LUMKOL-976022 format. One line per 2 residues: number of its first residue (from 1); their letters; for each residue x, y, z of C-alpha. Coordinates in steps of 0.02 Angstrom, whole numbers, plus 50000, padded with zeros to 5 digits. Example, Ala and Ser with C-alpha at 12.3 -4.5 7.8 and 13.67 -1.06 7.14 Angstrom:
BEGIN
1 = as = 50615/49775/50390 | 50684/49947/50357 $
This chain:
BEGIN
1 = mk = 54477/61606/61264 | 54606/61661/61389 $
3 = ae = 54580/61605/61567 | 54484/61736/61664 $
5 = tg = 54571/61802/61820 | 54486/61829/61987 $
7 = ih = 54328/61753/62058 | 54180/61741/61940 $
9 = ki = 54027/61812/62025 | 53863/61722/61999 $
11 = yv = 53712/61831/61971 | 53570/61793/62091 $
13 = pf = 53406/61866/62028 | 53293/61965/62143 $
15 = rr = 53140/61862/62191 | 52982/61951/62243 $
17 = sd = 52918/61790/62319 | 53044/61809/62461 $
19 = yq = 52948/61959/62527 | 52775/61990/62598 $
21 = ln = 52705/62115/62475 | 52532/62167/62532 $
23 = nv = 52418/62260/62415 | 52336/62366/62552 $
25 = ls = 52420/62483/62676 | 52377/62455/62859 $
27 = ie = 52325/62596/62978 | 52493/62579/63068 $
29 = el = 52589/62595/62903 | 52489/62749/62852 $
31 = ea = 52525/62828/63021 | 52712/62790/63006 $
33 = ls = 52712/62869/62833 | 52620/63027/62884 $
35 = tg = 52771/63140/62916 | 52945/63157/62846 $
37 = hk = 53024/63136/63017 | 52934/62970/63044 $
39 = ri = 52985/62908/62872 | 53169/62948/62900 $
41 = sa = 53166/62874/63074 | 53093/62711/63007 $
43 = ls = 53252/62682/62904 | 53357/62641/63058 $
45 = kq = 53239/62541/63168 | 53110/62404/63160 $
47 = gp = 52931/62460/63154 | 52768/62456/63058 $
49 = ls = 52859/62503/62894 | 52974/62351/62896 $
51 = sl = 52876/62256/62762 | 52882/62409/62649 $
53 = lr = 53065/62450/62682 | 53143/62277/62673 $
55 = pl = 53130/62251/62482 | 53183/62432/62450 $
57 = qd = 53335/62417/62564 | 53388/62249/62490 $
59 = ia = 53378/62319/62313 | 53478/62472/62367 $
61 = ar = 53611/62359/62445 | 53626/62256/62285 $
63 = sg = 53641/62413/62179 | 53798/62478/62263 $
65 = ts = 53719/62650/62285 | 53798/62759/62420 $
67 = dr = 53715/62762/62592 | 53690/62950/62579 $
69 = lv = 53591/62935/62418 | 53493/62787/62485 $
71 = ri = 53438/62890/62637 | 53374/63023/62517 $
73 = ii = 53283/62916/62387 | 53195/62789/62499 $
75 = pv = 53103/62925/62597 | 53051/62999/62429 $
77 = vl = 52974/62832/62381 | 52889/62818/62552 $
79 = ae = 52817/62993/62533 | 52743/62947/62364 $
81 = ih = 52669/62788/62441 | 52584/62896/62572 $
83 = rt = 52518/63015/62440 | 52449/62880/62325 $
85 = rk = 52392/62768/62471 | 52461/62618/62373 $
87 = pc = 52619/62513/62395 | 52750/62550/62262 $
89 = wl = 52734/62376/62184 | 52560/62426/62129 $
91 = wd = 52617/62580/62034 | 52612/62584/61845 $
93 = se = 52763/62621/61734 | 52708/62802/61710 $
95 = kw = 52719/62833/61898 | 52895/62763/61905 $
97 = lt = 52947/62865/61754 | 52877/63024/61831 $
99 = lc = 52972/62991/61991 | 53133/62968/61890 $
101 = lq = 53107/63134/61804 | 53081/63225/61969 $
103 = hr = 53240/63160/62054 | 53390/63171/61941 $
105 = sg = 53525/63110/62060 | 53427/62957/62113 $
107 = rp = 53365/62899/61943 | 53468/62738/61934 $
109 = li = 53408/62680/62105 | 53226/62725/62067 $
111 = aa = 53244/62627/61902 | 53308/62479/62004 $
113 = fa = 53154/62488/62116 | 53042/62492/61963 $
115 = fh = 53134/62348/61879 | 53118/62230/62028 $
117 = lg = 52953/62285/62106 | 52844/62362/61973 $
119 = pf = 52813/62366/61786 | 52977/62430/61717 $
121 = ps = 52967/62564/61581 | 53061/62534/61421 $
123 = pf = 53248/62567/61444 | 53235/62685/61296 $
125 = dl = 53104/62790/61389 | 53215/62820/61539 $
127 = ph = 53281/62999/61548 | 53457/63022/61483 $
129 = hg = 53464/62846/61413 | 53633/62892/61339 $
131 = ap = 53708/62826/61503 | 53612/62663/61529 $
133 = sl = 53762/62583/61612 | 53716/62678/61773 $
135 = ya = 53542/62603/61768 | 53610/62428/61736 $
137 = ca = 53734/62445/61881 | 53593/62494/61998 $
139 = iy = 53479/62354/61938 | 53601/62209/61935 $
141 = gr = 53740/62272/62046 | 53899/62361/61999 $
143 = di = 54008/62208/62025 | 53907/62102/61904 $
145 = fi = 53903/62239/61772 | 54091/62272/61782 $
147 = qe = 54127/62086/61775 | 54028/62060/61614 $
149 = ln = 54097/62219/61537 | 54275/62160/61572 $
151 = rl = 54239/61990/61494 | 54171/62073/61338 $
153 = td = 54316/62196/61327 | 54451/62063/61353 $
155 = tl = 54374/61957/61215 | 54371/62102/61092 $
157 = vs = 54552/62145/61133 | 54601/61964/61099 $
159 = lg = 54516/61980/60929 | 54623/62129/60882 $
161 = yk = 54526/62280/60946 | 54625/62411/61041 $
163 = rq = 54592/62416/61228 | 54588/62605/61229 $
165 = nq = 54409/62672/61248 | 54332/62499/61226 $
167 = kn = 54239/62505/61392 | 54171/62678/61357 $
169 = al = 54107/62622/61186 | 54027/62462/61252 $
171 = sa = 53958/62509/61423 | 53804/62602/61360 $
173 = ll = 53752/62465/61240 | 53788/62328/61366 $
175 = gi = 53674/62416/61492 | 53534/62422/61363 $
177 = lm = 53555/62239/61320 | 53553/62188/61503 $
179 = mm = 53392/62284/61539 | 53305/62220/61381 $
181 = nn = 53359/62042/61422 | 53306/62048/61606 $
183 = np = 53469/61957/61638 | 53645/62028/61646 $
185 = el = 53741/61869/61605 | 53821/61865/61433 $
187 = es = 53779/61681/61414 | 53594/61727/61408 $
189 = ft = 53614/61847/61259 | 53538/61792/61094 $
191 = te = 53540/61848/60914 | 53359/61904/60930 $
193 = ll = 53408/62016/61077 | 53543/62100/60973 $
195 = wr = 53422/62133/60831 | 53292/62206/60950 $
197 = aq = 53421/62325/61020 | 53477/62368/60844 $
199 = ny = 53301/62410/60786 | 53276/62535/60927 $
201 = hd = 53422/62639/60865 | 53479/62724/60709 $
203 = rg = 53620/62659/60599 | 53750/62743/60708 $
205 = ia = 53744/62603/60835 | 53759/62463/60706 $
207 = rt = 53948/62453/60721 | 53940/62431/60911 $
209 = vg = 53804/62298/60906 | 53903/62205/60775 $
211 = rv = 54058/62217/60884 | 53966/62139/61031 $
213 = sh = 53906/61998/60917 | 54085/61960/60865 $
215 = al = 54138/61948/61047 | 53991/61834/61090 $
217 = aa = 54033/61723/60941 | 54215/61712/60996 $
219 = mg = 54157/61663/61171 | 54049/61525/61097 $
221 = il = 53886/61605/61154 | 53825/61638/60977 $
223 = ks = 53855/61519/60832 | 53918/61659/60722 $
225 = av = 53934/61847/60719 | 53784/61944/60657 $
227 = rm = 53789/62067/60514 | 53721/62227/60593 $
229 = rn = 53705/62350/60450 | 53517/62374/60443 $
231 = yr = 53504/62321/60261 | 53473/62163/60164 $
233 = ew = 53599/62091/60043 | 53471/62084/59901 $
235 = he = 53321/62197/59876 | 53167/62115/59805 $
237 = kp = 53130/62167/59628 | 52957/62231/59576 $
239 = te = 52856/62118/59461 | 52702/62223/59422 $
241 = ni = 52716/62213/59232 | 52760/62028/59222 $
243 = at = 52639/61883/59207 | 52605/61808/59379 $
245 = ew = 52636/61630/59319 | 52806/61678/59246 $
247 = vt = 52854/61763/59409 | 52805/61605/59504 $
249 = wc = 52919/61498/59396 | 53062/61622/59415 $
251 = rr = 53048/61625/59604 | 53035/61436/59612 $
253 = wr = 53196/61424/59511 | 53285/61547/59629 $
255 = et = 53230/61447/59781 | 53289/61283/59703 $
257 = sv = 53452/61334/59620 | 53617/61293/59706 $
259 = lr = 53716/61429/59620 | 53815/61552/59725 $
261 = pr = 53705/61695/59791 | 53776/61825/59673 $
263 = sr = 53759/61715/59519 | 53586/61660/59571 $
265 = es = 53522/61837/59596 | 53601/61897/59434 $
267 = qy = 53520/61759/59331 | 53355/61783/59424 $
269 = sf = 53358/61964/59369 | 53388/61912/59188 $
271 = il = 53243/61789/59181 | 53127/61917/59262 $
273 = rc = 53177/62042/59129 | 53137/61909/59000 $
275 = gl = 52962/61910/59077 | 52951/62096/59041 $
277 = wl = 52993/62062/58859 | 52864/61923/58851 $
279 = ar = 52728/62035/58925 | 52768/62167/58794 $
281 = eh = 52792/62059/58638 | 52708/61891/58675 $
283 = pe = 52582/61911/58817 | 52510/61739/58780 $
285 = ir = 52673/61657/58840 | 52662/61632/59029 $
287 = sp = 52771/61481/59068 | 52924/61393/58993 $
289 = sd = 52814/61256/58922 | 52728/61387/58812 $
291 = wt = 52889/61431/58722 | 52914/61375/58542 $
293 = me = 53059/61381/58421 | 52986/61540/58346 $
295 = ic = 52984/61624/58518 | 53165/61574/58545 $
297 = as = 53216/61652/58378 | 53117/61810/58418 $
299 = fi = 53201/61820/58590 | 53377/61804/58518 $
301 = aa = 53338/61938/58388 | 53270/62055/58523 $
303 = ig = 53427/62034/58630 | 53534/62074/58478 $
305 = rm = 53445/62243/58461 | 53424/62281/58645 $
307 = kv = 53487/62441/58727 | 53552/62467/58903 $
309 = de = 53410/62491/59030 | 53280/62443/58898 $
311 = ls = 53207/62311/59014 | 53239/62384/59186 $
313 = lg = 53164/62304/59341 | 53229/62419/59476 $
315 = te = 53213/62378/59662 | 53116/62438/59811 $
317 = rg = 53229/62590/59810 | 53182/62633/59631 $
319 = vr = 53263/62614/59460 | 53448/62645/59450 $
321 = rs = 53502/62706/59278 | 53668/62658/59201 $
323 = pr = 53785/62793/59132 | 53770/62700/58966 $
325 = sg = 53580/62705/58967 | 53510/62701/58791 $
327 = ep = 53671/62636/58712 | 53685/62460/58636 $
329 = ml = 53717/62322/58761 | 53893/62253/58769 $
331 = pn = 53922/62078/58696 | 53955/62003/58868 $
333 = sr = 53788/62069/58932 | 53695/61998/58782 $
335 = ag = 53779/61829/58802 | 53742/61830/58989 $
337 = fv = 53558/61867/58957 | 53543/61722/58835 $
339 = ya = 53640/61605/58950 | 53526/61644/59098 $
341 = vr = 53368/61603/59001 | 53449/61447/58927 $
343 = rf = 53502/61389/59102 | 53326/61422/59167 $
345 = mf = 53251/61316/59028 | 53376/61176/59056 $
347 = dy = 53337/61168/59241 | 53149/61178/59210 $
349 = el = 53157/61018/59108 | 53295/60935/59210 $
351 = we = 53198/60953/59372 | 53044/60882/59283 $
353 = wg = 52937/61035/59308 | 52872/61016/59131 $
355 = rl = 52915/60973/58950 | 52983/61097/58823 $
357 = kf = 52937/61109/58640 | 53115/61151/58588 $
359 = sp = 53296/61111/58629 | 53377/61244/58741 $
361 = ar = 53550/61192/58684 | 53507/61219/58500 $
363 = hl = 53373/61351/58494 | 53440/61461/58636 $
365 = st = 53624/61441/58596 | 53726/61601/58598 $
367 = pd = 53753/61660/58418 | 53934/61662/58361 $
369 = tp = 53930/61841/58301 | 54018/61999/58361 $
371 = lf = 53856/62057/58444 | 53861/61909/58565 $
373 = rq = 54042/61852/58563 | 54115/61854/58737 $
375 = gv = 54295/61905/58734 | 54418/61849/58868 $
377 = np = 54546/61987/58882 | 54655/61980/59038 $
379 = rv = 54727/62156/59044 | 54905/62132/59102 $
381 = id = 54975/62276/59204 | 55111/62374/59113 $
383 = dp = 55280/62296/59150 | 55361/62451/59229 $
385 = vw = 55209/62478/59341 | 55197/62294/59389 $
387 = lk = 55381/62284/59438 | 55360/62439/59548 $
389 = lv = 55207/62362/59632 | 55305/62202/59668 $
391 = wa = 55442/62306/59747 | 55316/62406/59847 $
393 = sl = 55236/62248/59917 | 55403/62199/59992 $
395 = nl = 55443/62371/60061 | 55285/62439/60142 $
397 = rq = 55304/62553/60293 | 55185/62608/60428 $
399 = ed = 55181/62785/60360 | 55122/62718/60191 $
401 = ll = 54953/62668/60263 | 54810/62785/60226 $
403 = se = 54734/62873/60376 | 54566/62784/60368 $
405 = ih = 54642/62609/60365 | 54629/62518/60532 $
407 = yp = 54701/62349/60480 | 54877/62307/60543 $
409 = ls = 55023/62338/60426 | 55082/62158/60437 $
411 = ml = 54913/62093/60375 | 54906/62213/60227 $
413 = qa = 55086/62173/60180 | 55056/61985/60186 $
415 = ma = 54904/62011/60077 | 55003/62120/59955 $
417 = vi = 55146/61995/59940 | 55027/61851/59905 $
419 = wt = 54938/61958/59774 | 55101/62001/59683 $
421 = ha = 55185/61829/59698 | 55051/61694/59701 $
423 = gl = 54935/61735/59555 | 54775/61700/59652 $
425 = rq = 54599/61756/59617 | 54532/61880/59743 $
427 = ne = 54408/61754/59814 | 54545/61623/59835 $
429 = lm = 54658/61748/59923 | 54522/61801/60044 $
431 = rl = 54483/61618/60088 | 54660/61561/60127 $
433 = ta = 54671/61475/60297 | 54791/61511/60439 $
435 = gc = 54891/61353/60400 | 54899/61376/60211 $
437 = ii = 55090/61393/60201 | 55201/61238/60203 $
439 = pq = 55392/61262/60202 | 55505/61172/60078 $
441 = se = 55595/61059/60201 | 55696/60954/60077 $
443 = di = 55807/60986/59926 | 55728/60964/59755 $
445 = nr = 55831/60874/59621 | 55805/60937/59443 $
447 = dd = 55813/60832/59285 | 55976/60917/59233 $
449 = gs = 56062/60863/59395 | 56053/61031/59484 $
451 = ti = 55972/61052/59654 | 55850/61177/59727 $
453 = pa = 55903/61199/59909 | 55776/61181/60047 $
455 = gt = 55696/61346/60095 | 55704/61419/59919 $
457 = lc = 55517/61394/59896 | 55363/61362/60000 $
459 = yl = 55198/61278/59959 | 55032/61370/59963 $
461 = nv = 54870/61274/59994 | 54741/61356/59881 $
463 = pa = 54558/61327/59929 | 54430/61262/59805 $
465 = gk = 54396/61399/59679 | 54290/61440/59528 $
467 = ts = 54364/61308/59413 | 54466/61189/59522 $
469 = ka = 54467/61088/59680 | 54586/61132/59821 $
471 = fv = 54767/61111/59766 | 54945/61153/59817 $
473 = kp = 55060/61267/59717 | 55242/61318/59741 $
475 = vs = 55276/61502/59772 | 55425/61607/59823 $
477 = av = 55489/61587/60001 | 55460/61774/60027 $
479 = vk = 55274/61735/60038 | 55304/61626/60192 $
481 = ky = 55413/61761/60269 | 55278/61893/60270 $
483 = vd = 55137/61772/60311 | 55234/61715/60465 $
485 = iw = 55255/61897/60518 | 55067/61921/60508 $
487 = la = 55029/61756/60597 | 55140/61811/60742 $
489 = er = 55031/61966/60762 | 54863/61891/60710 $
491 = pe = 54744/61874/60859 | 54728/61689/60895 $
493 = eq = 54571/61697/61000 | 54454/61699/60850 $
495 = aa = 54315/61576/60820 | 54317/61472/60663 $
497 = lt = 54203/61540/60527 | 54105/61455/60389 $
499 = de = 54180/61453/60215 | 54029/61499/60107 $
501 = rt = 54093/61402/59957 | 54134/61237/60044 $
503 = ge = 54027/61248/60200 | 54175/61201/60311 $
505 = kv = 54224/61284/60475 | 54396/61360/60448 $
507 = rf = 54511/61490/60525 | 54543/61615/60387 $
509 = lf = 54717/61685/60368 | 54648/61860/60344 $
511 = qy = 54523/61855/60486 | 54525/62006/60601 $
513 = rg = 54417/62052/60749 | 54319/61892/60732 $
515 = kp = 54267/61915/60552 | 54344/61898/60378 $
517 = vg = 54409/62056/60298 | 54304/62148/60171 $
519 = rd = 54277/62074/60000 | 54350/62226/59909 $
521 = ii = 54502/62254/60019 | 54624/62215/59877 $
523 = nr = 54549/62342/59757 | 54502/62476/59884 $
525 = tv = 54643/62464/60011 | 54794/62360/59960 $
527 = ip = 54814/62422/59782 | 54797/62608/59828 $
529 = vl = 54929/62584/59964 | 55047/62495/59844 $
531 = ca = 55024/62628/59710 | 55060/62766/59835 $
533 = ra = 55216/62676/59896 | 55277/62641/59718 $
535 = gv = 55239/62819/59661 | 55127/62763/59517 $
537 = pe = 54947/62810/59476 | 54806/62686/59508 $
539 = ed = 54780/62671/59320 | 54896/62621/59180 $
541 = sr = 54879/62617/58991 | 54742/62485/59002 $
543 = gp = 54635/62561/59138 | 54618/62546/59327 $
545 = it = 54733/62424/59415 | 54627/62285/59490 $
547 = sh = 54650/62123/59584 | 54623/62010/59433 $
549 = rg = 54743/62111/59327 | 54876/62070/59455 $
551 = ra = 54837/61884/59435 | 54852/61902/59246 $
553 = sa = 55021/61989/59265 | 55089/61855/59383 $
555 = vt = 55033/61712/59269 | 55095/61797/59110 $
557 = al = 55265/61834/59187 | 55294/61648/59216 $
559 = as = 55249/61608/59035 | 55351/61749/58956 $
561 = vp = 55524/61718/59028 | 55650/61612/58929 $
563 = qg = 55631/61429/58972 | 55470/61470/59065 $
565 = ms = 55337/61349/59122 | 55250/61240/58994 $
567 = ly = 55067/61265/58955 | 55013/61115/59059 $
569 = el = 55122/61166/59206 | 55054/61343/59199 $
571 = mq = 54877/61274/59193 | 54908/61175/59352 $
573 = ws = 54991/61322/59440 | 54849/61441/59393 $
575 = gh = 54711/61322/59446 | 54628/61317/59274 $
577 = ss = 54520/61172/59222 | 54578/61173/59041 $
579 = pq = 54726/61234/58937 | 54609/61347/58839 $
581 = st = 54585/61455/58994 | 54772/61468/59020 $
583 = mh = 54802/61519/58840 | 54713/61684/58875 $
585 = yi = 54848/61729/59001 | 54999/61682/58895 $
587 = ri = 55073/61834/58813 | 55226/61850/58700 $
589 = rp = 55316/62009/58747 | 55312/62142/58610 $
591 = tq = 55503/62141/58592 | 55504/61953/58563 $
593 = la = 55362/61967/58438 | 55452/62106/58344 $
595 = as = 55612/62004/58331 | 55517/61854/58266 $
597 = fv = 55425/61962/58140 | 55583/62038/58068 $
599 = ka = 55661/61866/58054 | 55510/61790/57967 $
601 = dr = 55459/61934/57855 | 55567/61906/57701 $
603 = va = 55476/62045/57608 | 55547/62170/57732 $
605 = hm = 55723/62114/57685 | 55691/62144/57499 $
607 = is = 55663/62327/57528 | 55853/62356/57542 $
609 = vl = 55915/62413/57371 | 56093/62443/57304 $
611 = id = 56108/62571/57163 | 56261/62565/57050 $
613 = hd = 56296/62739/56976 | 56439/62677/56866 $
615 = pa = 56402/62740/56687 | 56450/62570/56620 $
617 = at = 56308/62492/56719 | 56177/62614/56659 $
619 = sl = 56032/62542/56560 | 55882/62613/56471 $
621 = tg = 55787/62613/56636 | 55920/62710/56729 $
623 = pa = 56061/62662/56851 | 56080/62478/56889 $
625 = ty = 55981/62426/57044 | 56010/62271/57149 $
627 = yd = 55871/62216/57269 | 55948/62127/57420 $
629 = lg = 55866/61957/57443 | 55984/61898/57579 $
631 = ds = 56103/61776/57491 | 56080/61853/57319 $
633 = fc = 56025/62008/57225 | 55881/62033/57105 $
635 = tn = 55930/62139/56953 | 55754/62152/56884 $
637 = pf = 55716/62341/56878 | 55532/62297/56886 $
639 = ws = 55551/62193/57045 | 55399/62275/57127 $
641 = sc = 55287/62203/56991 | 55368/62031/56986 $
643 = ph = 55233/61899/57016 | 55358/61786/57109 $
645 = rm = 55438/61911/57231 | 55555/61773/57294 $
647 = ac = 55737/61719/57285 | 55740/61604/57133 $
649 = ig = 55911/61532/57091 | 55858/61491/56915 $
651 = cd = 55796/61664/56870 | 55899/61762/56743 $
653 = fn = 55885/61917/56852 | 55954/61826/57005 $
655 = lp = 56134/61871/57048 | 56211/61770/57191 $
657 = kr = 56327/61856/57313 | 56508/61800/57328 $
659 = sa = 56470/61751/57508 | 56347/61624/57439 $
661 = rg = 56477/61535/57332 | 56510/61405/57469 $
663 = ll = 56326/61364/57482 | 56312/61345/57293 $
665 = le = 56462/61226/57288 | 56389/61125/57430 $
667 = sk = 56222/61115/57340 | 56308/61062/57178 $
669 = as = 56404/60922/57267 | 56244/60862/57350 $
671 = vk = 56151/60857/57184 | 56295/60765/57099 $
673 = hy = 56297/60636/57240 | 56110/60616/57217 $
675 = le = 56132/60583/57029 | 56263/60449/57059 $
677 = ev = 56179/60349/57198 | 55991/60365/57176 $
679 = pl = 55903/60271/57035 | 55805/60399/56934 $
681 = tp = 55680/60393/56794 | 55727/60487/56634 $
683 = de = 55610/60631/56679 | 55680/60645/56856 $
685 = ke = 55858/60639/56790 | 55819/60778/56667 $
687 = vi = 55753/60889/56807 | 55907/60858/56916 $
689 = eg = 56025/60895/56772 | 55929/61058/56744 $
691 = dv = 55964/61104/56925 | 56149/61069/56900 $
693 = ek = 56152/61185/56751 | 56068/61323/56853 $
695 = ln = 56194/61300/56992 | 56339/61311/56867 $
697 = aa = 56265/61470/56796 | 56248/61543/56970 $
699 = lm = 56429/61499/57010 | 56486/61587/56853 $
701 = kt = 56388/61743/56907 | 56484/61748/57071 $
703 = di = 56645/61772/56972 | 56586/61939/56899 $
705 = pr = 56705/62066/56978 | 56580/62211/56974 $
707 = il = 56467/62128/57105 | 56538/62146/57281 $
């Protein structure tokens, strides 16, 4: 935190024990309270009302209330004491609240009297609680309230919030928190206090309570910021139609599993849905130990015929129907269902909860059929669209940001450049740390003797991901350029946060206002901005443009260029655990594939036909036709029905081209050399001599003047 300027005021609580608070009014006090003139006169001189006035005057002095207002409100309190015949510290909260309602201008001071001397009504019951900062100033003193408000505001500004209107937005909530806490010092605030304040209000105040929690976390008062959205991450699923014992095992598995929260909840949902199927088809099966090989086979068959939403659990909010409800499940969903049950059975036996009557690996294996086959299909972004997105990431402007986006341009541009140049998964990109970029400080010598000058590249530290440990990969130096621009603007006064995957305390690169950016910022913010800047729609020929499609495009581009990275190098750069994963991202460009196809498809070359209309060349089948086989022609008029369909030098219908004469002579010399130097059996020698005769016949055909 930045050093605080000025003198820090220490809050001294009001102590009732410092005063003589009698429960009964004396005859002298009642006499001094009998008229308004006597009550007003008692304010400026010592007399029988001193014991009643001293605590009221000290509270008024602490509150910072003007003398004029004090001289109005204290006589009002004295008049009510005379009417009720009881000191004010014996009043109940209803009496104080009634007095507040009757005197609008003096409400904060009356609330201060009630707070220190009597049972204080709830801060939410005070009239016009929309301005609780006035009540807090009167109760704790204006200097203390302004001091704590400035500390909170300065911390939020250091986290990246704009100073404009911060105090107005925070003052009301800070007043409520101070009154609920009975202490104005920020160091005394707790997470429980924030939640209590949150529960008194509707969702509209959630953003402000969360903002205060981020400031308190940055100041080291709270361990971490609190998620203030009034909802739970996961809603409990109903289990009415499932056997109680099966539900118990499912919940025990969820509480024991170390999978990531999303994966754990997804698989928990699958095994609960399996309980619905058991209750419907096999009600006698209540635990994993009851399963048999026949039940496994029946389960696999049922999944193969299952429709979308056929086994729906719903949540506390009700059942949410899919747009594909009633249609056959997709292969990935079927395979995921089987995998979840298989994993559940594995863990049941591995953790020694019981013994199974079957082998999960064998009897619950995913069938290798189209109904269950999971296809990995990285949908590469169309090349023209991808190149425009790369250009847009390097040329973003302030006016390109959408109106509802409040993140700085430099942060979004750094994020966009990493997405287009580094080939990271979305989770890896979001978890990059502030020191993830290392410059290339030395020249790199290649195997061919050339040198890569220092500064051409930079090194990116990638955090541990789905399939790999943390590693370092080279990326373009332009990544460092835009990351440095963002780091120069990134608020430094931000507390380290916990990386959910590794459990370490880190300072995230894309951490703003004390918290990491949203999980879907690439898909919902960065990509729409890039598409608008590039002038392209948010969909291409393969569907919506997403974060992972950008990763596929970046990896494929490195594999598709001439002399690109090898498979193993690309596997290391992509962070894959096996070459099989990388193979899904390697794509041969359509133009390269077409060229290779034309070169390899000899049948396509045979389609070219020369027709000789010379009457002398006419036969019973019509004009002479010559099918072009490359180095020779085929004169068989029934070539399309030839069983060989190949260039055969020994065929009577084969007619070599004159351009092939050199090749034939070379082949003849090679065969003759073979006959002279290699010992051959009689059969082998006969075959070779037959080849020589065929070559001589082919050479004679090249002398026919009619063939060009």
